[in-house]
N, C-alpha and C positions, 0 to 999 in steps of 0.2 A: 534622491531621485530614483524612481523605479526603472530598471533597465528595460529596454525594448525586448519583447519576447512574444512567443505565440502562446495563447491561453490553453489550458487543459479543458477539454470539453466532455460532455456526456458521451459523445462518440468514442473518445479516447478510452473511457472506462469499458465500454462494450468491446472495443478492440482488445484491451488487456485481458478481458475474460475469454475472448476467442483464442488468443495466442496461448493462454494457460491451458485451455482444452486441447488445442492441437499439439502442444509440447508434451503433455502428460498422458494422453490417450495411449501411446505405445507402451506405457508401463502398467496398464490396467491389470494384466494377469500376473504381475510380479508381487513380491513380498513387500507390503507397505508398512511393515513394522520396523524397517531399518531407519536409522537416523536420517533426518533431512539436513544434509550438509553438515555444518558445525553446530546445529541446534541440538538442544536436549530432547526436543520433540521428535517423534517418529514422522515419517512422511504422511501417514494417515492423519495424525493429530494436526499436523501443519496444514493439510488441505482442509480439514474440518474447521480450522480457525478462520479461514477466509470468509465463509458466509456469516460467521459471528461478527467479524469486523465490519463487513459491508452493511449488515442490517443495523448494527449499532450506529453507524454514520447516518443511515437513512432515518432511523428512529429519532436521533437528535435533530437532524435537519428538518424533518417533516413537522416536528412539534415546536420548532424554534426554542429548544431547550436552553435554559440558562444554568443548568447544573446536570450532573450525571444522572441518567435515567436507568431504571431497571432493565436488564438485557431482554430483548425480544427472543433471542436464541442463545443458548449456552452449551453448544456442542450436541452432536448426535453420533456417538461412536459406533452405532450399529449400521450406519449408512455405508454402502460400498464406495470405493473410489470413483466409479463411474457415476453413481448417484450424486456424490459430492461435487463432481465437476458440473453436473447439471444444476445443482443448487447454487453453486458459485455464479454461474451464468445468470440464473434467475435473480439472485440478490443484487448482482451488478446492474441488471436492468431496472430493478426497483430504485436503487440509489440514483442511477442516471436519470430516470424519469422525474424523481423528486427534485434533483438539482436543476434540471432543465426548466422545470415549472416554477422554481423559486423566484420571487420578485427581486429586483435589484436591491441591494442593501441588506438582504437576509443574512443573519448571523445565528450560529448555534454553538452550544458547548462542545468543546473537546479539551482534554487535559492540557494539550499543548497550546491552547488559546481559543478564543471565540472565532471559529472558522467561518468563512463564507462558502457558498456553494462550490466554487472552483477549488477551494482548499479541501473540501470533502472528496471531490472527484479525484484530485491529485493523490490524496492519501489512499483512496481506494485503488488507484492504478499502482501506486508504489507497493501496497500490500500484496496485490496480485503478482506483480512482476518479481518482487524480491523473494516471495515464498514459492513461486513457481521455480525460481532458480535454486532455492534451497532443496526442494524436492527433486528437481532434475539432477542436481549434484549427488544426492543420496541414491538415485536410481542409475547413475552413470549415463545420463542423457545430456545432449547438448542443448543449451538454451541461450538465446539472445533476442531480446525484444527489438522492435524497429528503432533505429537511432533517433528518428524525429520524436517518437513517443517518449523515449528515455530523456531526451533533451528538454521537452516541455515539462515533464514531471520534475526533473532536476532543478530547472530554473524557478519553478513555482514553490517547491518545498524546501530547497536547500540553496538559498541565494548566496551562501558563503562558499559553496563548492567552486573549484576552479573551472573556468570557462574554456581553457585550452586543452582539456583532457577529453578522452573518449567519453561521451555522455553516459553510457551504460556502466563503464568502469567507475565513473564518478558517482553514479547512483549507488553502486555497491559499496564504495568507500563511505559515502555519507550515511549509509544504512548500517554501518558497522560490520560489513562482511569481509573487507579486504583492505590492504594498504593500497595507496595510489602514488606511484613513483616514490618520492622521498617523504610522503605523508604517511605516518603510521596508521595502522588500523585503529578505528575509534572503538571505545568501550561500549558497554550496553546502555549507557545513558545518552546516546545520540537521540535527536528528536527532530520534529518538523516545524517549519514556519507555516502553520495552517491558517493563521489569521492573514488578512490582506498584506501583501508585500509593502504597502505604504506604511505599515506599522512596524516593520522590521527595525530593530534597534542597532543593526550592524554587527552583532556578535553571533557566534555559533550557538545555536539553541541547544540546551541540554535538559534532560529529564531531571526533575527534582524530587520525584516521589515514585515508589514502585508502581509498575503497571497493574491495572485492575485484573488482568487475566492470569497473573502468577498465583 
């Protein structure tokens, strides 16, 4: 039985893009070649990844893809951080509009499962929030998304996560970024439940193949 929860919406994705912009704009004049948190990527590369991910989701959802499609965008290293923040907002708006317009029952390919529109929106929110946090940590900035947004994304993508913990701390745990109480930090094979929650098998989902972007 799927637990009661608030759905992730197109407005949530637009909100995630806005809080990314607001959190990172103070670092525009800094050195973006520094590592983003614990990632091997620089802050610049991490920010450049966001439009790639969002357009990939939009590409698959708009075409109702049943297999992986050729990327629409594969990085633009010459863009400035300010431009990349603008591109992130634009690609979030594209995905939000496609998801909002998708008829009920729409499904499309993602390596983690045949996602529905809400699954793509939630993955877009998670990508933005967790990578904003990575960059903020690399830049020495404070970042914390709205608790309600973190809770909606957590419940949609990580139904195995604890419900009695701080939602943002639980998102970071489920995304392999930190331990959570006595729960050890997850390894790099953490994954999403992007297919409808009614299809969740009750186990912690794990990646079984290397990601396409490595």
